[in-house]
N, C-alpha and C positions, 0 to 999 in steps of 0.2 A: 702537243702542236706539231703537226707533220711539216716536213720541209716542203717548199714549194719551188718550182722552177722560177728563177728570177728573170724578169723581163729585161730585154735589151734596151739600152738607152739610145739606140740608133736603129735605122732600118737594115733589113738583111742586105740590101745592096749598097749600103753606105760605105763599105770598106773597098769596094771595087776600085782599081783593077787588082789590088793586092791580095784580097781574099774574096773569092767570087760568091755570088748570091746563092747559088744552089748549095755550096758547101756550108754557108752560114745556116740555111734553112735546115739542113740535115743535121748539122753538128749541134746547133742549139735545140731544135725541135724534136729530134730523135734521140741523139746520143746523150745529151745533158738531161733530157726528160727521162731517159731510161735510168740513168744513175740516180736521179731524184726518187723515182718510184721504187727502185730496188732498195735504196737506202731506207726509205720509210718501211718497206716490208721487212728489212733485216733487223730493224730496231724495235719493231712493234712488240709490245709486251715484255720488253727487257728494261734493265735499269738505265739504258741509254736514251730511252724515249723521254723527250723533254729537255734533254741537254742541248747546248749550242753545238754547232758543227766544230767550232774551235776546240771545245772541251772533249768532243768525241775524238778528234784528230790527235790531240796531244796526249790523250790517255789511252790510245789505241792498243787493244790486244792484237798484236800483229799476226796471230794465228787465226783470227776471225776474218776469213777471206771475204765474206759478203760485205761486212762493214768496212773493211780496209779498202777494198776495191771501189765500192759505191760511195762510201764517205769521202774517199780521196777524189773520186770523179766529180762529186757534187761540189766540193770545196774548190778544187783546181779549176774547174770551168767557170765557176762564179767569179773567181779572181781574173781569169783570162778575159772574159767579156768586158770587165770593168777597166782593164788597163789598155784598151784600144779605143781609138776614136777616129772618125772621118777627118778630124782636124789635128790628127796626131803627127808624129815625126819630129824632126829637129833633135835637140839635146836637152837634158835636164839643166836646171839652173839651181842656184841657192845651195842650201846645206846638202842636198842629195848630190849635186855635181861635185861639191867639195869632197864628200865621202868617197865617190867614185874615183876622183883624181887621187885621193890619198891611197886608195887600195890599188889602183891600176896605172897610175901615172897620168893618164889622159883618157878622154872618152873614146878615142879610136882603139886604144889597147883593150879597154873594157868591152867594146863592141866585138872585137876579134875574139875575146875570151868567151864571151856569151855565145856567139855564133858557133865557135868551136864546140862548146859544151852541148849545144842543140844539134849540130850536124853529126857529131860522133856518138850521141847516145844510140847504142845498138838496139834495134827493135823499136818498141813503143816506149814513150816516156815524156819527160818534161825538162826543160831548162829553166833555171831560176836565178834571180837576183834576190839575195836574202839580206836582212839587216839583223845584227846581233845587238844585245843590250849594250848601250854606250854608243851606238851609231856606226860600227864597223860594218861594211858591206861585203858580200862574198858571192861569187858565182858558183853554182853547182848544178847537177842534174840528178834525176831520179827515175827509176824504171816504172813502167805501167802507170797506175794512178797514185803512186806514192808521192809524198812531198816532205820537205825538210822538217815540218813540225811533228811528223810521226817519229816515234822512238827509234833511234839508230839509223836514220835515213839521212844521207847527204850532209850538208854543212850544219844543220841544226839550228839555223836562224829562222826568222819569220819571213816567208816569201812576200815580196812586194811587187815582183814582175815575174810572170811565168809565160812560157811559150809551149804549147802543145805540139809535140812532134810525133803523135800517132798518125799513121797514114790517113785516117779518116778526116784529119784536120786540113790536109792539103792535096790529096791525091787526085781529086777530080780536075784540078787546075794545073798542078805541077807534076803529076805523075811521080817519077822517082827522083825528081830534082829537089830534094830536101833543102840543099843550101840556097836555091833560089827563093824558096818560101821563107826561109830564115832571114834572108836579106830584105824581103819585101815587108816583113814584120816591122822593121825599124821605121817604115813609113807610116805606120798607124799606131805607134805607141803613144799613149796618153801620159806624158811625163808629169802633168799636173796631178793626176791620180796616183802615179807612182810616188811622187813627192809627198803627197798627202799621207799615203800608207807608211812612208819612211818616217815622217815626223810623228806619226801616231805610234809607230812600233819601237823606235829607238830608245 
């Protein structure tokens, strides 16, 4: 069964003014679609065909560039769209909030830590909030389309929140002002979905 580009749960213009319509159209319809098609081509006729994306990621042969880049691109973007919402923003609550406060002291310190991870990732990559077995959370970043579920990458937990800091994710609207884009992201985070992923993964 080939992987398919996941539909968005909101319109392309729904995250305005924080993420602009044209960027959403290109990012989802071109970039993510490209990763999806290239992943299918890379695994066709191999023992990876028919496996879940999670199994492919966690068992990744890191020397297989086509699967690493496109499998990561497919997984990372699928998570990215799901943790944003036009009704997002605010702060997490419940057990996720408790875990963040345990790890970072308070939400503002977590926000600063996550923002710094995103803003200082050199070149292209991602910033993550990951959860480890037992419920400990940790912020880290990874280059290119790598993610922490891949062998030897980042904090090694399961990502429950991810921010794409490739230039294609923000350049049309923010140009070289990556910190402004990172700040805007906090206005569209779907904390209900992040909490669901936390509870499912811990």
